[in-house]
C-alpha positions, 0 to 999 in steps of 0.5 A, a space after each residue: 869100440 865107442 858108439 857114436 848116437 845121432 842126436 836122433 837116435 839119442 833122443 829114442 834111447 832117452 825115451 825108451 831108457 825113461 819109459 822102462 824106468 817107469 816101467 820096472 821094465 830092464 830094456 836093452 837095444 839089441 842085434 843088428 843096431 847095435 852091429 851097425 853101429 859098431 862099425 860104422 854102418 848106417 841103420 835106419 832101425 832101432 831093435 828094442 828087448 825088454 825083460 817084460 812085455 815090449 807092447 807095452 813098453 812101447 805104448 810108454 815110450 810113445 808118451 815120453 816121446 809125445 807121439 800118437 797114432 804113430 804104433 803099430 801092435 803085433 800082438 799074435 808076435 808079441 811086438 810094437 813098432 814106432 815110428 819116430 822122425 823116419 826111425 823104425 823101432 820095433 820094441 818086443 819082449 826077451 824069449 826063448 825059444 824051442 823048435 820042431 824038426 819040421 817047422 822053423 816056427 819055435 814055441 815060444 816063451 818069456 826069457 831073460 836077456 841071457 836066453 834072448 841072446 841065446 837065440 840070436 842068429 850069430 855072435 855079431 847079431 847079439 850083442 846088446 847095449 842096457 839102456 839103464 843110464 846114458 851113454 849107453 856105452 857097456 856093451 853086454 857081448 857075451 859070444 865073442 861078438 866084438 872080436 868076431 867084428 875085428 876079426 870080419 868073422 860070420 859065427 853063430 853063438 850055439 852050434 852051428 848045427 842046432 842054429 840052421 836046424 832050429 831055422 833054416 833060414 839063417 844059413 841063407 843069412 849067414 851067406 846075406 851078412 858075408 857079402 854085405 860086410 866082407 866078412 868069411 863065414 868060419 868054418 866049423 860054422 860053414 861046415 855046419 851050413 852043408 850038413 844042414 843044407 838040405 833043411 831049407 826044404 821047410 822055409 818058404 819060396 817067399 823068405 828064401 826070395 828076400 834073402 837071395 834079393 838082399 845078396 843080389 842087392 850087395 855090392 858084390 853079389 857073386 860073393 854070396 852066389 858062390 858061398 850058396 855054390 859050395 855049401 849046395 845051397 844053390 843047386 836046391 833053390 836055384 838049380 838054373 844057376 848052378 846048372 850054367 857051370 861048367 866047360 864042356 869040350 869036343 874035338 878041342 874046341 871048348 865053351 866058356 863058363 856060363 856060371 863064372 860069365 854070368 857072375 862076371 856080367 853081375 858084378 859088371 852091372 852093380 858097379 853101374 846100378 842098384 835097380 834089383 830087376 836089372 840085377 836079375 836080368 843079367 843073372 837070367 839074360 844066358 840062364 837058356 844057354 844049358 838047355 840050348 847049347 849045341 855042338 857042330 863040326 863045323 861052327 862049333 858051340 852055338 846057343 841058338 834061341 837061349 834069349 827066348 828059351 830063357 824068357 820061358 825059364 825066366 818066368 819059372 822061377 819067378 813062379 818058383 821063388 814066389 817074385 812079382 808076374 807083374 810089369 817088374 818079370 817083364 821088364 826082366 824078360 824083355 830084357 833077355 829077349 833083347 840082350 844080343 841085339 845091341 852086341 850083333 848091331 856092332 858087329 856091323 856097319 850101324 844102320 839108322 835101320 837098325 837103330 830105328 828098331 831097337 829103339 822101337 823094340 826097346 822102348 824106355 828100357 834102352 838104356 837098361 838094356 845098353 847097360 846089360 849089354 856093357 856088362 855083358 862086354 866079358 872076354 878076356 882078349 882084350 884088343 876084341 874087349 876094346 873093339 867093341 866097347 869101341 862100338 858100342 859107343 858107337 852104337 850109344 851115339 847113333 842111339 841119341 841122334 836117331 832118337 832126336 831126330 825119328 822120337 822112335 821110343 815108344 813110339 807107335 805108327 802115326 796111322 791107326 787100324 780105325 782111320 784105315 777101315 774109315 778111309 778105305 770104308 772095310 770092317 777089320 780084315 787082314 788087309 788092315 794088319 797089312 797096311 800097317 804092317 807096311 807103314 810101319 816097316 818103311 818108317 823103320 827102314 827110313 823109306 818114309 820120315 816119321 809123320 803123319 802127313 807121309 804116313 797117310 800118304 804112304 797108306 793110300 798107296 799100299 791100299 791102293 795096291 791091295 786093290 782099295 779105294 778111297 770112300 767119299 766122305 
């Protein structure tokens, strides 16, 4: 395999080569950069390991490149990073590691390039290229990483039990690489993940979430979720999702397997968007179905209220995984709460009133809601799918038409509570809320147009009905 460096990458490599020669410190390209260059995958990060002081090599490289004040030093970890024309270059000294059983934080001491390769997680990440002389083509491959690339295999360089017990996060990284690269995990390696799955308990929620999000951002996340499930990790880190699995049959009536349905929805939406939080909405849209499942002899299986209960479960999951509890979580909750609305509209004559309410409730997130709605169409009944998709397109056009005429997206009624109190000379009270609600409902129902004059006249009318009089000004 020949490595094709970009002009920028060659400039950086030459600078590191010159700096390392002047310092008398051997330096190597290593890890993911080498892997990605060999498989033709674009990368914006370069990892450099040297047999010596990585921080001093970074400083010397900056001098060679003629850059100042662009170095970040992390003395605690013995690493340094520079950014050169948009590319991050990280420097570290070669090291060897040893772990205690109850922590993923290793005891670290200086080592050789061989020691550094031994501590790598997978054979495809243990590749190195010596930066002694251009054109930097001699790959140091002690564990057969190139052969594993050719067979598209994820395999640990050492005994998988040691690799995963030492740093259990590597189990999720194995699944993440398999998902991103469409690789298979070697049988011995996967068996090691199964045996050591319980060790994930010593990993922080934040680090687990980082790997889980990378799986979710892959082109086909279902690959990763199925691997997580098969090895036992999913039940440990995301039990609510594992709980979706299975079909129950009563009186000859069964429901769909919501585990596989959700994965299908997730893969569907990934073909439409790279938005991580919209993908999370797809993951969680039916998360409450196990908790709301009921069987009725007449209507069969029901999941009433799962869209409401799901918003509460979403909060618990975000909190446990240390995912953001700000507007990102509220966005996910909003889509969960509203995900049935577009589908329900397609099942009846599409009235302008229903469209206005959908626009009012969804606001700027209406397009994302419709994307989720479309991804949620997974029935195996082709006739049913065709009919729903046809109605879906009708609703989309109706949304456009109503929005153009009524401007309902992120709409607020033109009459404020302050204006109501000023007009009728009253204090904050239930009457103020009743009038505001009446105006909003009248506009949503299409009884009055969405403008100030019509709303003001309606306010006077409703006030008089409540026995209020306009005060003289």
